[in-house]
ZAROKE-510215 format. One record per atom (N, C-alpha, C): x, y, z; residue in one letter. Coordinates in steps of 0.02 Angstrom, whole numbers, plus 50000, padded with zeros to 5 digits. Each point is the difference from the previous one (the first is absolute). Example, Ala and Ser with C-alpha at 12.3 -4.5 7.8 and 13.67 -1.06 7.14 Angstrom:
REM residues 2
506604971650390A;499555005950000A;500455006050000A;499825005349964S;500425005950003S;499615005550037S;
This chain:
REM residues 366
501844824949886M;499325002749996M;499955006650037M;500315000450061T;499995006250039T;500335005649962T;500584998749972Q;500355005149960Q;499565002349943Q;499644995449969D;499585001649943D;499445004950019D;499714999350059I;499445004450020I;500255007150009I;500605001050025Y;500275006850009Y;500205003049932Y;500264996049956E;500155002649933E;499365002049964E;499484996050008R;499365001749969R;499715006450028R;500065000750066L;499745006150032L;500405006149978L;500664999349996A;500425005649977A;499815002149929A;499904995249957L;499805001649931L;499315003149998L;499554997650043H;499335002850006H;500035007450020H;500405001550050L;500065006950024L;500335004649949L;500394997249955S;500325004149949S;499505002649949S;499394997249998T;499495002149952T;499515005050030T;500125002350061L;499605005350028L;500105006549961L;499515004550003G;500075006549968G;500635003550024G;500085000450066M;500635002450030M;500354993750024M;500294996449951G;500244993350012G;500664999650037G;500134994050027L;500634998550034L;500434996149951L;500515003149971P;500424996449953P;500294993650030P;500004994749961Y;500254993550024Y;500755000350012Y;500214997150055S;500724999150014S;500074994950056S;500604997550009E;500144995350054E;499885003450068E;500145006650003E;499905003650062E;499265000350019E;499565000449950L;499284999950014L;499804993250028L;500284994749974L;499854993350027L;500184999750075L;500565003050018D;500215000050070D;499495003750044D;499735005549975I;499505003850037I;499364995950009I;499794996849946L;499384996050003L;500074994150049L;500574996749999K;500114994350045K;499995002150073K;500215006150014E;500015002550069E;499305001750025E;499535001049955N;499355002750020N;499404995649986N;500074995249954Y;499444995749981Y;500184992650011Y;499544996350030S;500064992749999S;499794997749931S;500164993849981P;499794997649933P;499245000549988P;499604998450051V;499275000349990V;499775007349996V;500325004550036E;499845007149995E;500185002749931E;500564997749974A;500215002049932A;499494997649949A;499734994050011E;499504997449954E;499375004450000E;499795002350058V;499425004550003V;500155006749968V;500605002650012A;500195006449970A;499994999749924A;500174994149974L;499984998949927L;499305000749971L;499504999250042A;499305000349977A;499735007149996A;500385004950024L;499785007049996L;500195002949932L;499575004149970P;500145002849934P;500575005050001P;500355000649943T;500565004749994T;499885005649950T;499624998949949K;499925005049947K;499455005050019K;500095002750060V;499515004750028V;500385005950030V;499645005650009A;500305005750034A;500094998350074A;500485003350034P;500084998950072P;499365001850038P;499934997050059L;499465001550046L;499314998049974L;499984995049956Q;499374997549975Q;499904992950026Q;499704999350059P;499934993350030P;499464995849966P;500104993550005V;499504995149975V;499784995750058V;499394997449996G;499724996250055G;500274992950006G;499854996950056V;500244993250015V;499744995049949V;499375000749979D;499724995249952D;500404999949935D;500175006049974D;500395000449938D;500694997150008D;500305001250057I;500684997450013I;499994992450008I;499524997750039A;499954992850014A;499874995949937A;499675003149951S;499854996449938S;500624998649958S;500565003350018N;500624999249962N;500524995850036N;499804996750055V;500484996150038V;499664993550024V;500384994650002S;499724993550018S;500034998850075S;499705004650038L;499964999450072L;499295001750021L;499764997450057P;499345001850024P;499945007650011P;499415002649986K;499895007150006K;500165002550071K;499814996250050E;500125002050069E;500755000750015E;500394995449973Q;500735000350009Q;500295006049963Q;499765001349940V;500235005849961V;499855006450038V;499405000650029A;499815006050038A;500465001050060A;500174994650035E;500445000450057E;500705002349980E;500254997249945I;500675001849976I;500025007349978I;499495002249964L;499975006949977L;500025004850060L;499614998450051E;499985004450058E;500664999950038E;500324994350002E;500654999650033E;500535004149962E;499994999549934L;500475004049960L;499875007450009L;499365001950002A;499835007050011A;500225002350069A;499914995750050K;500215001650068K;500745001550004K;500404996549959R;500725001149999R;500215005549952R;499515003549972G;500155005649956G;500234998049931G;499834993949978L;500234997649935L;499485000749945L;499395001950019L;499475001249951L;499635006350018L;499795003849950F;499565005750012F;499294997350011F;499635003250046T;499314998150012T;499555006149993T;499404998949974G;499525005449992G;499354997249973G;499545004549984K;499354998049974K;500034998849924K;499684994649978T;499954998749929T;499455004449971T;499914999649934T;499465003849968T;499314997650023T;499974993950028K;499374997350027K;499915001850073K;500495003550029G;499955002050070G;500224994850050G;500294994549976E;500244994850046E;500745000850013E;500254996650050R;500715000350016R;500404996649945R;500535003449979G;500404997349946G;500745000950013G;500414997149956Y;500724999950009Y;500345001549933Y;500595003150004A;500385001549940A;500754999450015A;500384998149950L;500734999650007L;500295007050006L;500525000650041H;500385006350002H;500385000849935H;500075006249977Q;500375001449939Q;500595004650017Q;500485000549956V;500605004050013V;499805007250014V;500235002650057G;499845006850020G;499315000750031G;499604994749999M;499325000150025M;499924994450052M;500474999750047G;499994994950052G;500604995550000G;500314999149941F;500624996249996F;500565004849981F;500535000550041P;500144996250061P;499825003850064P;499595005349994Q;499875004450057Q;499724996550061Q;499634994649988T;499644996750055T;500444998050058T;500634998549987W;500454997750054W;500295005850040W;499895006249978F;500355005750031F;499545005550025F;499365000049980W;499545005450019W;499945000750076W;500034994550037K;499905000450072K;500605003050037K;500575000449966G;500595002950031G;500324995550051G;499874993549996E;500264995350049E;500714997649983E;500394998950051D;500664997049993D;499964992950028D;499864995249956T;499944993050020T;500464995849956T;500154993950021P;500424995749958P;499714999149929P;499344999349996H;499694999149933H;500065006349959H;499895005850031A;500065006449964A;500725000949975A;500484998350041R;500715000749979R;500154995249942R;499744994050005N;500114995149947N;499695002549935N;499395002750004M;499675002549940M;500365006049972M;500275004350042A;500385005849977A;500594997749957A;500344994950022N;500574997449961N;499784996749935N;499474995950004L;499774996549939L;499715004949949L;499605004850024V;499705005049955V;500545004449969V;500515001750041G;500555004149974G;500354996549943G;500144993550008K;500324996149946K;499564999749938K;499344999050012Y;499544999349944Y;499965006449959Y;499905005750033F;499915006249963F;500655002849971F;500574998150029R;500635002149968R;500064996849931R;499674994449991K;500044996349937K;499455002049951K;499395001650025V;499445000649954V;499645006850000V;500275005150035T;499645006350006T;499805002949933T;500465000749954K;499845003049935K;499484995849963K;500074993550002Q;499534995649967Q;499305000750029Q;499965001250066A;499365000450033A;499615006249981A;500355005449982F;499665006349988F;500015002349928F;500404996849957A;500115002749934A;499614996649944A;499504996050017S;499674996149948S;499355003149975S;499855006250020S;499425003549973S;500185007349989S;499665003249952K;500135007049985K;499745004550055K;499444998350028T;499705004050053T;500324998450067T;500235005250036Q;500304998850065Q;499464999450053Q;500124995750049V;499504998650050V;499935005550052V;500525004150009A;499995005250051A;500275006649972A;499855005550034R;500235006649978R;500255003950061R;500485004249988Y;500245004550052Y;499525005850007Y;499895002250062I;499615006050015I;500485004950034I;500055006049974P;500475004850029P;499815002250071P;500495002250037V;499885003150065V;499535005949989V;499505000850043G;499495005049990G;500265007149990G;500505001950038K;500285006849995K;500355001249934K;500154994749964A;500395000749938A;499585001749939A;499334999450005I;499575001349942I;499665006850007I;500045004049949D;499695006650005D;499244999549997D;499665005350019H;499274999950007H;499644998849934H;500275002449945D;499674999049936D;499984992649982D;500574996550011I;500024992849986I;499544996350047I;499995002050064Q;499574996750049Q;499275000549980Q;499815005849972A;499305001149982A;499794995649941A;500454999149952V;499834996249939V;500144992650008V;500544998350034F;500224993150006F;500004997950074F;499435000550032S;499974998650072S;500154992750016S;499954995549949F;500154992950013F;500744998950013F;500415005149988H;500714999550015H;500165002550070H;499534999350047M;500095002150069M;499794994550048M;500404998850051M;499834995050049M;499365001850037M;499885006450009E;499395002050035E;499384997649962E;500025000249933T;499444997649960T;499914992550008T;500544996349999V;499974992850009V;499684998350067V;500205003450052I;499744998550067I;499275002350006I;499835005549969R;499315002450003R;499524995049967R;500234996549948Q;499574995349964Q;499894993550039Q;500464998250044A;499974993650035A;499515000250059A;499784994150020K;499534999450056K;500294996150059K;500454995349986V;500324996050053V;500755000949995V;500335000650058F;500715001650001F;500384995350047F;500594997849978A;500434995950043A;500725002149988A;500414999050051V;500725001349992V;500384993950025V;500474997849959G;500454994650018G;500725002549995G;500464995550012H;500715001749995H;500234999249928H;500455004449979C;500264999849931C;500364993349989C;499754995849955P;500334993549988P;500725000749977P;500145005149959C;500685000849975C;500495001350057C;499835004850043R;500465001750054R;500024994550053R;499434996750011M;500014994450048M;500454994449975M;499964998549936M;500404994649972M;500755001650008M;500185006349985M;500705002050007M;500224999850074M;499555002350043K;500154999950072K;500124992950025K;499594995449978L;500064993050021L;500644996849973L;500275003049946Q;500634997549973Q;500605003850028Q;499875004450049G;500545003850031G;500255005849959G;499585002449953R;500215005549956R;499485005649999R;499695001250057G;499465005050003G;500265007249997G;499525004749985C;500165007050000C;499625003350058C;500065006650006D;499705003650056D;499315002749985D;499734998849941H;499335002649984H;499474996150038H;499435003350016P;499474996550036P;499724994249960P;499754994950035T;499744994149965T;499244999749999T;499665002350052E;499274999350002E;499675005649960E;500084999649934V;499755005249955V;499684997149937V;499884993450000C;499734996749941C;499235000350004C;499705004549959L;499285001350003L;499614995449953L;499444997550024K;499564995949958K;499295002650008K;499614999249946F;499335002949998F;499484994849982F;499395001150024D;499404996349982D;500094992450005D;499904996249945E;500014992750005E;500664997350027E;500555002849977T;500654997750024T;500095001750073T;499795006150019A;500035001950071A;499594995450043A;499394998449977Q;499564995650038Q;500314993150010Q;500324997649947Y;500334993450003Y;500565000150051Y;500425005149998L;500575000350046L;499775000850072L;499475003850010I;499735000950067I;499724993450027I;499624996649958E;499694993650019E;500534994950018E;500544999949962R;500534995050010R;500545002350049R;499895006050030E;500465002950049E;500705000749971E;500035001649936L;500645001449967L;500165007450004L;499505004150015A;500085007250007A;499475002550048A;500055006250021R;499505002650047R;499565005249965R;499385000250022E;499525004749971E;500155007050026E;499945004949956I;500105007050018I;499445004249970I;499975006350020T;499515004649972T;500285003749940T;499565003449964R;500215004249944R;500505005350023R;499865002850058E;500455005250027E;500694997250016E;500024994050027E;500644996850015E;500384998549935E;499644998049948A;500324998749935A;500325006449973A;499655005550006L;500285006449977L;500615002050041L;499994998550064E;500585001650042E;500604995749981E;499884993749982I;500554995649978I;500305002749935I;499585002449955V;500255003049938V;500445006050016V;499785004250046K;500385006050019K;500684998050029K;499994995250046K;500634998050032K;500474996549950K;499714996449953S;500404996849948S;500355005249957S;499645005349983E;500305005449961E;500565003450038E;499905001050065E;500525003150041E;500624995650004E;499904993449994A;500564995350002A;500334999149932A;499755003549949G;500284999549933G;499814993749963G;499444997050018L;499784993949967L;499595001549937L;499964995249956V;499685000749935V;499324996650001V;499485003549976H;499344997049995H;499924996349934H;499724993950003F;499724997349938F;499384995950015F;499564999849951V;499354996750007V;499854995949938V;499454996350001D;499774996549940D;499935005049943D;500194998049940N;499985004549942N;499285000549973N;499565002850041A;499305000649983A;499735006550028A;499435002249973L;499685006150025L;499624998850064L;499684994250005G;499594998650058G;500044992850022G;499654998450056H;500004993350029H;500724997750016H;500415004850021I;500704998650015I;500044996150066I;500444995050001Q;500064995550057Q;500655000950039Q;500515002549966H;500675000050030H;500305007049998H;500295002050056G;500375006350005G;500664998850036G;500544999849962C;500664998650030C;500385006550011C;500415000050052N;500435005750015N;500714997250005N;500385001049946C;500614996149989C;500645004350002C;500554996550007C;500665003249999C;500444996749948C;500535003449981G;500474997149952G;500464994850032G;500004999750066C;500444995450035C;499784992849990C;499344998950009A;499754993150004A;499464998349949A;499645004949974C;499424998649958C;500174996049938C;499584994849985W;500124995849942W;499955004049935W;499595005350000N;499935004149939N;500495005850001N;499935004450050V;500435005950004V;500734998050005V;500154994850039G;500694997950009G;500314997549935G;499624996349961N;500264997649936N;500135005649951N;499595005250003I;500135005949957I;500615003850026I;500055000850065R;500575003550030R;500664996749979R;499994993349998R;500614996349983R;500074998849925R;499545003049962K;500024999749926K;499984992849975K;499654995750036R;499964993049981R;499454998849947R;499455003750007I;499434999149955I;499755006949979I;499905001349936P;499775006549977P;499365002250036P;499975006350017R;499435002850037R;499334998249970R;499925001049935D;499344999149969D;499814992749991D;500464995450014V;499824992950001V;499644998450065V;500235003150054L;499744998450066L;499375003850019L;500005006649987M;499475004250027M;499775005249949M;499385002450009A;499755005549959A;500215006650033A;500385004049962T;500245006450025T;499705005649958T;499605004250032Y;499635005249963Y;500335006950005Y;500475000950047F;500315006550011F;500774999549993F;500305005749986I;500735000649998I;500205006550035I;500554999750037R;500255006050034R;500385004449950R;499895006650004K;500375004949961K;500355004850048K;500555003049976T;500395004750041T;500015006949967T;499825005150039D;500065006949978D;500725002250014D;500405000649947K;500715001650009K;500125006650035K;499555004849989D;500085006650031D;499894999850075D;499584995350023K;499864999550072K;500464995050035K;500274995249964C;500404994750031C;500635002850031C;500144998250063I;500605002350034I;500534994450006I;499874994449965A;500474994449998A;500194997650070A;499514999950046C;500154998050069C;500114992550006C;499744996249953G;500094992850001G;499524996250044G;499525003650032H;499534996650044H;499574994949962H;499805001949939C;499584995449961C;500384993749980C;500665000749991V;500414994249984V;499984995050058V;500025002750061E;500004995750059E;499344996550012E;499445003549985V;499354997250018V;499684996049943V;500265000449939C;499694996549944C;500004992450012C;499414996950002P;499974992850014P;500324995549947P;500075002749939V;500264995849945V;500665002749971V;500325004650035N;500655002649978N;499985002649928N;499495003949983S;499945002349931S;500215007349991S;500295003050053I;500205007049997I;500745000750015I;500345004449962T;500705001650011T;500095007549994T;500515002750034I;500175007149992I;500495000649942I;499785003849950R;500405000749939R;499965007249976R;500585003249990D;500025006949976D;499605004750044D;500084999150066E;499695004550049E;499244999550006E;499714994449978F;499284999050013F;499854992550003F;499414998450025A;499804993050008A;499724997349935A;500354995249970A;499794997049937A;499634993450014A;499464998849963V;499584994250011V;500074995049943V;500114993850017D;500004994749950D;499274997949989D;499715002549946E;499294999049989E;499824992949980E;500494995949986D;499864992949986D;499904996050063D;500215002850058W;499954996450062W;499605003650054W;499885006449993C;499595003750048C;499304996950003C;499734999150060I;499354996950008I;499455005150016I;500185006450002G;499495005150011G;499664999550067G;500364997950051C;499704999050066C;499905006550038C;500395005249983G;499935006450032G;500355000850066G;500374994950023V;500355000550063V;500495005949999V;500365000949945C;500485005549995C;499655006749996C;499425000349966V;499645006249992V;499755002650067V;499744995550041A;499735001950065A;500545002650047A;500634998149987Q;500545001950046Q;500505004949969Q;499855002649941C;500465004749967C;499995006850035C;500565002450027P;500005006250039P;499925006349958P;500154999749935S;499965005949958S;499405000249954S;499614994649999G;499424999849956G;500184998849927G;500604997549987A;500224999049931A;499724993649970A;499814995350042A;499754993549976A;499255000149992A;499754997649944T;499294999549988T;499854993349966T;499374997950003L;499784994149964L;499565002149942L;500114996749943V;499575001249941V;499774993249974V;499434999949968L;499764993849969L;500484998149943L;500174993649996R;500424997749944R;499655001649934R;500395002449953A;499725001849934A;499644994149967A;500294994050008D;499694994149969D;499444997050042D;499855003150058K;499464997550042K;499475005450013K;500085005949970S;499575005650016S;499264998749985S;499874995749951D;499314998349983D;499794993250027D;500424996950040S;499874993250024S;499665000150068S;499524995550009V;499704999050065V;500004992550013V;500044998050062P;500004992850017P;499324996849983P;499974993449998P;499364996549991P;499505002250052P;499364999049986R;499455002550042R;500044997550072R;500134993550008D;500044997150067D;500464994049998D;500084996850057I;500484994450004I;499774994149958I;499344999149992D;499754994549959D;500185001149927D;499915006149976E;500185001649930E;500754999549990E;500385002250050L;500744999749997L;500224992849989L;499754995450041H;500244993149995H;499704996349941H;499425002049977K;499744997149938K;500465001949942K;500235006250001K;500465002349948K;500664996150001K;500264998950061I;500624996250007I;499914992849976I;499444996950019L;499864993249977L;499964999649925L;499685004949968E;499955000249927E;500695000749969E;500415004450027E;500675001149971E;500444993950007E;499884996050051K;500384993950010K;499714994149961K;499445001249966G;499684994649963G;499674994850042G;499805001750061L;499704995250046L;499244999849995L;499715005149969I;499275000049989I;499865002449929I;
């Protein structure tokens, strides 16, 4: 019976919009974090919804054969351990929602930057899980959940004026609440003894997600000015920006490296095609007349998409993510970013709600 409850919960989680593909490794993760009765309550939370849409205790309790008071206690305990998102429902009451891939799962175990036995155990279990299901987790919808934003110095003023949504400064200007946690990707690698030298406390969250992380002490609250400073320092460290693939109501701002990032790293190692994982709106171009073939861009490219060929830097446009790291550091000014020809007329969905509604529709869940 106990085994059955975890299998049921795993199958339930696989039907989320940003679902957790079923595997034996997922069962191991669930057994480490949920008691059987907690798993039963988690089964009562809806899945065919966009992330960060909490439902109230009454709605949840109506789907489980336990007293409402006990359900409320279990929900709050799960939230306290960072296993459920909490926020206001449409009725203004306290509500709860399941974490979805990239939207709390598996980040919740690593945002605090702690080195504990449980964090190390989760790093190993999550590593095994995603080595098996990464492509399946991200490749089941046409619309990508996140998009790369180029380094600010890499975009010329004309593009900035027309496409300001492709700038981190715009994302931060739109937000009202800010939090910073530790990069889950690099923390997970560090806990497995395979860390890199890039900074970890650079994982930016905004508005509802920021408020949740602050409330649960998973991250610390910062000001808009501090968020801008983190973006600047991330760019100086050669990190890649990506955010929710939406124009507004953005919740997540990651600053990633090719060493550890679940997205950038998989592209760097050519494991999963770029356009399956992320929305890429820009491509790097090289001015052959200006290029001095110094090879600096080859060294700094997070996804190894540049090689020196015939005395100039050649770009593999099937793998370039348009992050602008090489452009910002090009000593001769030969590197530039241009909008992809097949994306020149494309804009992301209006906001995160529209983004995830689109993904749910493409997956046939609504």
